MARTOR-619223 format. One record per atom (N, C-alpha, C): atom name; residue number from 0; x, y, z. Coordinates in steps of 0.1 Angstrom, whole numbers. Atoms other than C-alpha are relative to their C-alpha. Layout:
N
  atome  num     px     py     pz
     CA  NUM      X      Y      Z
...
//
This chain:
284
  atome  num     px     py     pz
      N    0     -4      2     16
     CA    0    209    325    202
      C    0      3     12     -8
      N    1     -1    -11      8
     CA    1    221    349    176
      C    1    -14      0     -5
      N    2     14     -1      9
     CA    2    191    365    156
      C    2      1     -8    -14
      N    3      1      9     13
     CA    3    200    341    128
      C    3     -6    -13      0
      N    4      9     13      1
     CA    4    174    314    135
      C    4     -2     -3    -12
      N    5      4      5     15
     CA    5    169    294    104
      C    5    -14     -2     -1
      N    6     13     -1      4
     CA    6    136    298     89
      C    6     -3    -13     -7
      N    7      5     13      7
     CA    7    116    265     80
      C    7    -11      4     -8
      N    8      8     -6     11
     CA    8    103    274     46
      C    8    -10    -11     -4
      N    9     10     11      4
     CA    9     70    255     45
      C    9     -6      2    -17
      N   10      4      0     15
     CA   10     60    271     12
      C   10      8     -8    -10
      N   11     -8      6      9
     CA   11     90    257     -7
      C   11     -2    -15      0
      N   12      3     15     -2
     CA   12     84    221      8
      C   12    -13     -3     -6
      N   13     14      4      4
     CA   13     47    223      0
      C   13      0     -1    -15
      N   14      0     -1     16
     CA   14     54    233    -36
      C   14      5    -13     -6
      N   15     -5     14      2
     CA   15     74    200    -38
      C   15     -9     -9      0
      N   16      8     11     -2
     CA   16     50    179    -23
      C   16    -14      0     -8
      N   17     13      0      8
     CA   17     20    193    -44
      C   17      6     -6    -13
      N   18     -4      5     15
     CA   18     41    186    -77
      C   18      0    -14      0
      N   19      1     14     -2
     CA   19     47    152    -64
      C   19    -14     -7     -1
      N   20     16      2     -2
     CA   20      9    149    -56
      C   20     -6     -2    -15
      N   21      5     -2     12
     CA   21      2    161    -91
      C   21      7    -11    -11
      N   22     -7     10      9
     CA   22     26    136   -109
      C   22     -8    -14      3
      N   23      4     11     -5
     CA   23     12    108    -88
      C   23    -17     -1     -5
      N   24     15     -2      5
     CA   24    -25    119    -97
      C   24     -2     -2    -14
      N   25      1      2     15
     CA   25    -17    121   -134
      C   25      2    -15     -3
      N   26     -6     15      2
     CA   26     -1     86   -134
      C   26    -15     -8      4
      N   27     14      8     -5
     CA   27    -34     73   -115
      C   27    -10      2    -10
      N   28     12      0     10
     CA   28    -58     87   -139
      C   28      4     -5    -12
      N   29     -3      5     11
     CA   29    -38     75   -168
      C   29     -1    -18      1
      N   30     -1     14     -2
     CA   30    -39     40   -154
      C   30    -12     -6      4
      N   31     13      4     -6
     CA   31    -73     39   -140
      C   31    -12      6    -11
      N   32     10     -7      8
     CA   32    -93     62   -162
      C   32     -7     10      9
      N   33      6     -7    -11
     CA   33   -102     79   -129
      C   33      7      8      7
      N   34     -7     -8     -7
     CA   34    -89    111   -116
      C   34     -4      0     16
      N   35      5     -4    -16
     CA   35    -86    118    -77
      C   35    -11     10      2
      N   36     10     -7     -3
     CA   36   -115    136    -64
      C   36     -3      4     15
      N   37      0     -5    -12
     CA   37   -117    158    -32
      C   37    -14      7     -1
      N   38     11     -7     -1
     CA   38   -154    168    -22
      C   38      1     10     13
      N   39     -4    -11     -9
     CA   39   -153    202      0
      C   39    -17      2      1
      N   40     13     -2     -5
     CA   40   -185    208     21
      C   40      1     12      8
      N   41      1    -14     -7
     CA   41   -194    245     32
      C   41    -11      5      6
      N   42     12     -7     -4
     CA   42   -221    256     56
      C   42      0     12      1
      N   43      0    -13     -1
     CA   43   -230    289     52
      C   43     10      9     -9
      N   44     -8    -10      9
     CA   44   -211    320     38
      C   44     12      7      7
      N   45    -13     -9     -9
     CA   45   -184    329     65
      C   45     10      4    -10
      N   46    -11     -8     11
     CA   46   -159    351     45
      C   46     14    -10      1
      N   47    -14      6     -1
     CA   47   -128    333     59
      C   47     -3    -14     -4
      N   48      1     15      4
     CA   48   -144    297     53
      C   48      0     -2    -14
      N   49      4      1     15
     CA   49   -154    306     18
      C   49     14      3     -7
      N   50    -12     -1      7
     CA   50   -119    318     11
      C   50      9    -12      2
      N   51     -9     13     -1
     CA   51   -101    288     26
      C   51     -3    -11    -10
      N   52      3      9     11
     CA   52   -123    266      5
      C   52      4      2    -14
      N   53     -5     -3     15
     CA   53   -115    282    -27
      C   53     13      1     -3
      N   54    -16      0      2
     CA   54    -79    285    -20
      C   54      2    -17     -2
      N   55     -4     13      0
     CA   55    -81    246    -14
      C   55     -5     -7    -15
      N   56      4      5     13
     CA   56   -100    240    -46
      C   56      9      4    -12
      N   57     -9     -4     10
     CA   57    -76    262    -66
      C   57     12     -8     -1
      N   58    -12     10     -2
     CA   58    -47    241    -52
      C   58     -3    -14     -7
      N   59      4     14      4
     CA   59    -66    209    -61
      C   59      1      0    -18
      N   60      0     -2     13
     CA   60    -69    223    -97
      C   60     15      0     -8
      N   61    -15      0      4
     CA   61    -32    230    -99
      C   61      7    -14     -2
      N   62     -4     12     -2
     CA   62    -25    194    -87
      C   62     -6    -10     -9
      N   63      5     11      8
     CA   63    -47    178   -112
      C   63    -12     -7      4
      N   64      9      8     -9
     CA   64    -72    167    -86
      C   64    -13      7     -1
      N   65     13     -5      3
     CA   65   -110    171    -93
      C   65     -5      3     14
      N   66      6     -3    -15
     CA   66   -129    188    -66
      C   66    -14      3     -3
      N   67     15     -2      0
     CA   67   -167    188    -60
      C   67     -3      9     12
      N   68      3    -10    -11
     CA   68   -180    217    -40
      C   68    -16      0      2
      N   69     12      1     -4
     CA   69   -211    213    -20
      C   69     -2     12     10
      N   70      6    -13     -6
     CA   70   -225    246     -7
      C   70    -14      0      7
      N   71     14      4     -7
     CA   71   -252    242     19
      C   71     -3     16      8
      N   72      2    -12     -8
     CA   72   -272    272     35
      C   72      3     -1     14
      N   73     -6     -2    -14
     CA   73   -263    285     70
      C   73    -11     -7      7
      N   74      9      4    -10
     CA   74   -296    272     83
      C   74     -1    -15     -2
      N   75     -2     14     -1
     CA   75   -286    235     75
      C   75      1     -5     13
      N   76     -1      9    -15
     CA   76   -293    211    105
      C   76     12     -9      0
      N   77    -10     10     -2
     CA   77   -270    187    116
      C   77     -3    -14     -6
      N   78      5     12     10
     CA   78   -293    157    102
      C   78      3      3    -14
      N   79      0     -3     13
     CA   79   -292    175     68
      C   79     16     -2     -4
      N   80    -15      0      3
     CA   80   -253    179     70
      C   80      5    -16      0
      N   81     -4     13     -2
     CA   81   -249    143     82
      C   81     -4     -9    -14
      N   82      4      7     11
     CA   82   -270    131     53
      C   82      9      2    -13
      N   83     -8     -5     11
     CA   83   -251    151     27
      C   83     14     -7      0
      N   84    -11      7     -1
     CA   84   -219    136     39
      C   84      3    -14     -2
      N   85      3     14      3
     CA   85   -232    102     40
      C   85      1     -4    -14
      N   86      2      2     17
     CA   86   -241    105      3
      C   86     13      2     -5
      N   87    -12     -2      6
     CA   87   -206    117     -5
      C   87     11    -12      6
      N   88     -6     11     -7
     CA   88   -192     88     17
      C   88     -3    -13     -9
      N   89      4     11      7
     CA   89   -212     64     -4
      C   89      2      1    -15
      N   90     -2     -4     13
     CA   90   -203     80    -38
      C   90     14     -5     -6
      N   91    -11      3      3
     CA   91   -176     60    -54
      C   91     10      9    -10
      N   92     -7     -9      8
     CA   92   -167     90    -76
      C   92      9      8      8
      N   93     -5     -7    -12
     CA   93   -155    108    -43
      C   93     10     -8      7
      N   94    -11      7     -6
     CA   94   -120     98    -30
      C   94      2      5     14
      N   95     -2     -7    -14
     CA   95   -118    124      0
      C   95    -10     11      1
      N   96      9     -9     -5
     CA   96   -140    146     20
      C   96      5      9      9
      N   97     -5    -10     -9
     CA   97   -133    179     36
      C   97    -11      8      5
      N   98     11     -9     -6
     CA   98   -160    195     59
      C   98      8     11      6
      N   99     -4    -12     -1
     CA   99   -149    231     62
      C   99     -6      4     16
      N  100      4     -1    -15
     CA  100   -150    240    101
      C  100      5     15      2
      N  101     14      3     -9
     CA  101   -165    259    120
      C  101    -10     -2     -8
      N  102     12      1     10
     CA  102   -197    248    103
      C  102    -12      6      6
      N  103     12     -4     -7
     CA  103   -220    267    127
      C  103     -2     -4     14
      N  104      5      4    -15
     CA  104   -230    269    165
      C  104     -9     -9      1
      N  105     13     10     -1
     CA  105   -262    249    158
      C  105      5    -12     -5
      N  106     -2     15      6
     CA  106   -243    219    141
      C  106     10     -6     10
      N  107     -7      8     -9
     CA  107   -229    192    160
      C  107     11     -5    -10
      N  108    -11      2      9
     CA  108   -196    191    142
      C  108      7    -15      0
      N  109     -4     16     -4
     CA  109   -186    157    159
      C  109     -7    -12    -10
      N  110     11      8      6
     CA  110   -217    140    145
      C  110      2      1    -16
      N  111     -2      1     14
     CA  111   -208    154    110
      C  111     14     -5     -3
      N  112    -11      6      3
     CA  112   -174    145    110
      C  112      1    -14      0
      N  113      1     14     -2
     CA  113   -182    110    120
      C  113     -7     -6    -12
      N  114      8      4     13
     CA  114   -204    106     89
      C  114     11     -2    -11
      N  115    -10      1      9
     CA  115   -171    108     69
      C  115      6    -15      0
      N  116     -6     12      1
     CA  116   -161     72     56
      C  116     15      2      5
      N  117    -13     -1     -5
     CA  117   -126     64     73
      C  117     10      3    -12
      N  118     -9     -1     13
     CA  118   -111     58     38
      C  118      0     12     -7
      N  119      0    -12      6
     CA  119   -121     91     28
      C  119      1     13      8
      N  120     -4     -9    -12
     CA  120   -111    111     59
      C  120     13      6     -4
      N  121    -13     -4      4
     CA  121    -83    129     41
      C  121      5     14      6
      N  122     -1    -12    -10
     CA  122    -87    158     67
      C  122      5     -6     13
      N  123     -4      6    -11
     CA  123    -80    132     93
      C  123     -8      7     13
      N  124      8     -8    -11
     CA  124   -109    147    116
      C  124     -8    -10      8
      N  125      8      8     -5
     CA  125   -126    114    125
      C  125      6     -7     13
      N  126     -5      8    -13
     CA  126   -123     93    159
      C  126      8    -13     -6
      N  127     -7     11      4
     CA  127   -110     65    136
      C  127     12      4     -4
      N  128    -12     -5      3
     CA  128    -83     86    123
      C  128      9      4     13
      N  129     -7     -3    -14
     CA  129    -74     98    158
      C  129      7    -13      5
      N  130     -4     13     -5
     CA  130    -72     63    169
      C  130     13     -5     -7
      N  131    -12      7      8
     CA  131    -49     53    141
      C  131     12      8      2
      N  132    -12    -11     -3
     CA  132    -26     84    147
      C  132      6     -7     13
      N  133     -1      3    -13
     CA  133    -25     73    183
      C  133      8    -13      2
      N  134     -7     14      0
     CA  134    -17     37    178
      C  134      9     -6    -12
      N  135    -10      2     13
     CA  135      5     41    146
      C  135     -5    -10    -10
      N  136      7      8     11
     CA  136    -19     22    124
      C  136     -2      8    -12
      N  137      1     -5     13
     CA  137    -24     29     88
      C  137    -14     10      0
      N  138      9    -10      0
     CA  138    -46     60     83
      C  138      2     14     -5
      N  139     -2    -13      2
     CA  139    -49     97     77
      C  139      1      9      9
      N  140     -2    -10    -10
     CA  140    -34    122     98
      C  140     -6     12     -1
      N  141      4    -14      0
     CA  141    -48    156    107
      C  141      9      6     -8
      N  142    -10     -5      9
     CA  142    -35    176     80
      C  142      9     12      6
      N  143    -10     -9     -5
     CA  143    -20    204    100
      C  143     12     -7      8
      N  144    -13     10     -8
     CA  144     -1    178    126
      C  144      7     -7    -12
      N  145     -9      8     10
     CA  145      8    157     95
      C  145      9      9     -9
      N  146    -11     -7      7
     CA  146     22    186     77
      C  146     13      5      9
      N  147     -9     -2     -8
     CA  147     40    197    109
      C  147     10    -11      0
      N  148    -11      9     -1
     CA  148     58    164    111
      C  148      7     -3    -13
      N  149     -8     -2     14
     CA  149     68    166     73
      C  149      7      8      0
      N  150     -9    -11      2
     CA  150     83    198     79
      C  150     11     -4     10
      N  151    -10      4     -8
     CA  151    103    185    111
      C  151      9     -8     -8
      N  152     -9      8      5
     CA  152    114    157     90
      C  152      9      5    -11
      N  153     -8    -10     11
     CA  153    126    179     61
      C  153     12      7      5
      N  154    -11     -7     -3
     CA  154    147    198     84
      C  154      7     -8     12
      N  155     -6     10     -6
     CA  155    160    167    100
      C  155      0      1     17
      N  156      0     -3    -15
     CA  156    149    175    136
      C  156     -3    -17      4
      N  157      0     11     -7
     CA  157    153    143    156
      C  157     -7      0     11
      N  158     11     -3    -12
     CA  158    124    139    180
      C  158      3     -9     11
      N  159     -3     11    -10
     CA  159    136    108    198
      C  159      4      5     12
      N  160     -6     -6    -13
     CA  160    142    119    235
      C  160     -4     12      3
      N  161      0    -12     -3
     CA  161    134    153    229
      C  161    -12      3      7
      N  162     12     -4     -8
     CA  162    109    173    251
      C  162     -8      8     -9
      N  163      9     -7      8
     CA  163     81    185    230
      C  163    -12      6      9
      N  164     12     -7     -9
     CA  164     55    210    244
      C  164    -10      6     -9
      N  165      9     -4     11
     CA  165     23    216    225
      C  165    -10     10     10
      N  166      9    -10     -5
     CA  166      3    248    236
      C  166    -12      1     -9
      N  167     15      1      9
     CA  167    -33    240    226
      C  167     -3    -14      1
      N  168      7     14     -1
     CA  168    -56    209    228
      C  168    -10     -2     -9
      N  169     11      3      9
     CA  169    -79    212    199
      C  169     -1    -15     -5
      N  170      3     13      7
     CA  170    -93    181    183
      C  170      9     -3    -11
      N  171     -4      2     14
     CA  171    -79    187    149
      C  171     16      5      0
      N  172    -14     -5     -1
     CA  172    -43    202    160
      C  172      7     -5     12
      N  173     -8      2    -11
     CA  173    -32    203    194
      C  173      1    -16      5
      N  174      0     14     -5
     CA  174    -43    167    206
      C  174      9    -10    -11
      N  175     -6      9     10
     CA  175    -35    149    173
      C  175     16      1     -2
      N  176    -14     -2      3
     CA  176      0    166    169
      C  176      9     -6     12
      N  177     -6      8    -11
     CA  177     10    154    204
      C  177      2    -14     -1
      N  178     -1     17      3
     CA  178      1    118    196
      C  178     11     -4    -12
      N  179     -8      4      9
     CA  179     22    120    165
      C  179     15      2      4
      N  180    -13     -3     -6
     CA  180     51    134    183
      C  180      4    -11     10
      N  181     -2     14    -10
     CA  181     47    106    211
      C  181      5    -10     -9
      N  182     -6     12      7
     CA  182     50     80    184
      C  182     13      2     -8
      N  183    -15     -2      4
     CA  183     84     96    173
      C  183      8      0     11
      N  184     -9      2    -14
     CA  184     95     89    209
      C  184      5     14      5
      N  185     -4    -11     -8
     CA  185     94    125    220
      C  185     -8     -2     12
      N  186      5     -1    -13
     CA  186     85    133    255
      C  186    -10     11     -2
      N  187      9     -9      4
     CA  187     52    152    253
      C  187     -9      6     12
      N  188      8     -7    -10
     CA  188     37    179    275
      C  188    -11      8     -8
      N  189     10     -7      4
     CA  189      3    192    267
      C  189     -4     13     10
      N  190      6    -12     -8
     CA  190     -7    229    279
      C  190    -11      6     -7
      N  191     13     -6      5
     CA  191    -37    249    275
      C  191     -4     11     10
      N  192      3    -15     -7
     CA  192    -58    279    290
      C  192     -1     -3     13
      N  193      0      3    -17
     CA  193    -58    262    326
      C  193     13     -5      3
      N  194    -12      1     -5
     CA  194    -22    256    326
      C  194      6      9     10
      N  195     -5    -10     -7
     CA  195     -4    273    355
      C  195     15      1     -2
      N  196    -13     -3      4
     CA  196     30    289    351
      C  196      4     -8    -13
      N  197     -1      5     12
     CA  197     29    282    314
      C  197     16      4     -3
      N  198    -14     -2      2
     CA  198     66    298    311
      C  198      8    -11      5
      N  199     -9     12     -6
     CA  199     81    273    332
      C  199      1    -13     -8
      N  200      2     12     10
     CA  200     69    244    309
      C  200      8      3    -14
      N  201     -6     -3     14
     CA  201     77    261    275
      C  201     14      2     -2
      N  202    -14     -2      2
     CA  202    111    272    284
      C  202      8    -11      2
      N  203     -8     12      0
     CA  203    121    235    288
      C  203     -1     -7    -12
      N  204      3      6     14
     CA  204    109    227    253
      C  204     10     -1     -9
      N  205     -8      1     10
     CA  205    133    214    229
      C  205     -6      1    -15
      N  206      6     -3     12
     CA  206    103    215    204
      C  206    -15      8      5
      N  207     13    -10     -4
     CA  207     76    241    209
      C  207    -10      1    -10
      N  208     11     -1      9
     CA  208     43    238    191
      C  208     -9     10      4
      N  209     11    -11     -5
     CA  209     21    269    194
      C  209    -13     -2     -8
      N  210     13      2      5
     CA  210    -15    261    186
      C  210    -11      3      7
      N  211      9     -5    -11
     CA  211    -33    282    210
      C  211    -11     11     -7
      N  212      9     -9      8
     CA  212    -52    306    186
      C  212     -1     14      6
      N  213     -1    -15     -4
     CA  213    -39    339    202
      C  213     11      4     -6
      N  214    -13     -5      7
     CA  214    -18    363    184
      C  214     12      4      9
      N  215    -13     -2     -7
     CA  215     17    367    195
      C  215      1     -2     15
      N  216      3      5    -17
     CA  216      9    348    228
      C  216     12     -5      7
      N  217    -14      5     -4
     CA  217     44    333    231
      C  217     10      8     -4
      N  218    -12     -9      5
     CA  218     74    355    233
      C  218     12     -7      4
      N  219    -15      6     -4
     CA  219    111    352    241
      C  219      0     -6     12
      N  220      0      6    -10
     CA  220    106    342    276
      C  220     -6    -12      0
      N  221      4     13      1
     CA  221     87    312    266
      C  221      9     -9     -7
      N  222     -9      8      9
     CA  222    116    298    245
      C  222     12     -2      4
      N  223    -14      5     -4
     CA  223    145    278    253
      C  223      9      2    -10
      N  224    -12     -3      9
     CA  224    176    289    236
      C  224      3    -13     -8
      N  225     -3     12      9
     CA  225    181    266    205
      C  225    -12     -8     -3
      N  226     14      7      2
     CA  226    145    253    205
      C  226     -3      1    -15
      N  227      8      1     11
     CA  227    125    242    174
      C  227    -14      7      4
      N  228     12     -4     -3
     CA  228     95    265    172
      C  228     -9      0    -12
      N  229      9      2     12
     CA  229     65    256    151
      C  229    -13      8      4
      N  230     10     -6     -3
     CA  230     40    282    149
      C  230    -13     -3     -9
      N  231     11      7      7
     CA  231      6    267    138
      C  231    -11     10      4
      N  232     12    -10     -3
     CA  232    -14    300    147
      C  232     -5      5    -13
      N  233      4     -9     11
     CA  233    -35    318    121
      C  233    -10      8      5
      N  234     10    -11     -7
     CA  234    -50    350    134
      C  234     -3     10    -11
      N  235      2    -10      9
     CA  235    -63    379    116
      C  235     13      8     -2
      N  236    -11     -6      3
     CA  236    -37    398     98
      C  236     14     -6     -4
      N  237    -11     12      3
     CA  237    -14    367     90
      C  237     10      2     12
      N  238    -10      1    -11
     CA  238     -2    369    126
      C  238      0    -14      7
      N  239     -1     14     -5
     CA  239      9    337    142
      C  239     -3      1     16
      N  240      2      1    -15
     CA  240      6    326    180
      C  240     13      4      8
      N  241    -14     -3     -4
     CA  241     43    334    184
      C  241      4     15     -4
      N  242     -5    -13      2
     CA  242     60    367    187
      C  242     12     -1     -9
      N  243    -12      3     11
     CA  243     82    361    156
      C  243     15      8      3
      N  244    -10     -9     -1
     CA  244    107    389    160
      C  244      9     -2     14
      N  245     -8      3    -12
     CA  245    114    380    196
      C  245      5    -13      0
      N  246     -4     16      1
     CA  246    113    342    190
      C  246     12     -3     -6
      N  247    -13      4     10
     CA  247    140    342    163
      C  247     13      4      5
      N  248    -13     -4     -5
     CA  248    166    357    186
      C  248      3    -11     10
      N  249     -3     12    -11
     CA  249    163    324    209
      C  249     -2    -13     -7
      N  250      1     12      6
     CA  250    153    299    185
      C  250      9     -5     -9
      N  251    -10      4     10
     CA  251    176    276    163
      C  251     -9     -2    -14
      N  252      9      2      9
     CA  252    147    268    139
      C  252    -15      7      2
      N  253     15     -5     -4
     CA  253    112    285    135
      C  253     -7      1    -12
      N  254      9     -4     13
     CA  254     83    288    110
      C  254     -3     12      0
      N  255      4    -13      3
     CA  255     73    320     96
      C  255    -15     -2      0
      N  256     15     -1      3
     CA  256     36    331     94
      C  256     -2     13     -6
      N  257      1     13      8
     CA  257     28    330     67
      C  257     12     -7     -5
      N  258    -13      8      7
     CA  258     49    306     47
      C  258      5    -11      7
      N  259     -6     11     -8
     CA  259     54    279     74
      C  259     -8    -12      0
      N  260      9     12     -2
     CA  260     26    255     86
      C  260    -11      1     -9
      N  261     13     -1      9
     CA  261     -2    268     63
      C  261      2     -8    -12
      N  262     -2      5     15
     CA  262     11    257     29
      C  262      2    -17      2
      N  263     -2     12     -3
     CA  263     20    224     46
      C  263    -14     -9      2
      N  264     12      9     -2
     CA  264    -15    216     56
      C  264     -7     -2    -12
      N  265      9      3     12
     CA  265    -31    221     22
      C  265     10    -12     -9
      N  266    -12     11      7
     CA  266      3    199      7
      C  266     -6    -13      5
      N  267      5     12     -6
     CA  267     -9    172     31
      C  267    -15     -6     -3
      N  268     12      4      4
     CA  268    -44    173     22
      C  268     -2     -7    -14
      N  269      1      6     13
     CA  269    -39    168    -15
      C  269      8    -12     -2
      N  270     -6     14      1
     CA  270    -12    141     -8
      C  270    -10    -12      4
      N  271      9     11     -6
     CA  271    -37    122     14
      C  271    -12     -4    -11
      N  272     10      3      8
     CA  272    -63    126    -13
      C  272      4     -9    -12
      N  273     -6     10      9
     CA  273    -41    110    -40
      C  273      1    -13      7
      N  274     -1     13     -8
     CA  274    -34     84    -12
      C  274    -13     -9     -1
      N  275     13      3     -2
     CA  275    -70     79     -7
      C  275     -7     -6    -15
      N  276      3      6     14
     CA  276    -78     75    -45
      C  276      6    -13     -3
      N  277     -8     13      5
     CA  277    -50     50    -50
      C  277     -5    -12      8
      N  278      3     10     -7
     CA  278    -63     29    -23
      C  278    -14     -6     -5
      N  279     11      4      4
     CA  279    -97     29    -35
      C  279     -4     -5    -12
      N  280      0      5     12
     CA  280    -91     22    -70
      C  280     10    -10      0
      N  281     -9     11      0
     CA  281    -68     -6    -60
      C  281     13      2     -9
      N  282    -12     -4      9
     CA  282    -38     11    -78
      C  282     10      7      8
      N  283    -10     -7     -8
     CA  283    -15     20    -50
      C  283     15     -3     -3
//
């Protein structure tokens, strides 16, 4: 391919989605007297996590969505965290719950995630949400995978019959995005740290999803000419999992880092928070 690979502008699309969520939230508030509310839970004071939560709360404010922040000390136990999340799940004033992860090596994150009521799981992290994604049932998608599908739709990428290769198998990104792609009739291959001869698989991908968490891990040799490349990596220094300069000489469509998948994750979170509030207030 020429070096003119088209950029998939997640920032622009996300702005439109957030504006739409803001309009829907304002209408919901006017009709019900209740504004959508997202509760964020943070254990400890990891600088990156603090920054992420602050950014999400700021986006909530711009979209007219209330945010309730629960800051817990680093020494919080799994039982204490579960109790906190259970209380939020039972609070009718809270419509969505976001547990910022990682919560700490001493925390059983799965137990904490499962304390989130399914109807408030706007981050799509529970087993209930994963099952719904897998079976094509109503529910909330994991936010980054959901944002990726919205981005693919916006750029008219027809997934039916395409070979999609997902590099990464995390519970909140790799696994769920593969299930969403499968639901769109793509043929999906999962790759991971124990995959042998990774290049032979990725270079056959019509759609390549990089979610491995290693900076510039995938280069030109991994990419089929004309492929759609989605870089979901977020590494220090605003570096993705794809060697962008090399990849753009082969891909037809590619997401930049930053400005690609990241903004779509937050836009999906806000959209799903409004969806959750509308459902809980019987005002869909």
